[in-house]
N, C-alpha and C positions, 0 to 999 in steps of 0.2 A: 396541495397539502403543504402546510407550513413546516419549517424546519423544527419548530418546537414540538409539533405533533409527531414528526418522524423520530425525533430523539427520545420522546416519551414512550414510544411503542416498544414493547418487549415481546419477543417470540415466546408463546406458551402453547400448550396443547389445547387450551380452551378457546383461544382467539386467534384465528388465522388472519394474516395481512391481506389487504385488498391488492388487486393487481397493481394499482398506482403506488401503493406503499412498498410492495415488494420490488417494483422497478426502481424506486428511489433508493431503497436500501442497497440493492445490487449495484447501482451506479456509484454510490458513495464507497462501497467496498472495493469496487474496481479501481476507482481513482486513488484510494489509499494504497492499494496493491501496486499500482503503477509507480506511485511516488516512492514507496519503500524499495521497490526493485531498482529504480533508477539510482537511488542513494547507494544501495548495496553494490551495484555494478561500478559506480564511480569509485567507491572505496576499494573494491577489488582491483581495478585497473591502476589506481594510485599506488597500491601496495606492490603490484607487479612492477610498475615503473621504478619505484624506490629500490626494490630488490635488484633490478637490472642495473640501475645506476651504481649501486654499491658493488656489484660484480664487475662492472666495467672499470671502476676506480681501482680495484684490486689488480686487474690485469695490467 
């Protein structure tokens, strides 16, 4: 299945995705979720590190 076909597909009650299509959609969603989670974790720990450095500087 081409990327163009995958991106053109819209979930509707009238047209169910094939197993291949559903698998591709889920893999893409999982990859995006992993990327956004990794970014959020990096931001979180960066903020904690910054807060800790500020606290150490005050002491």
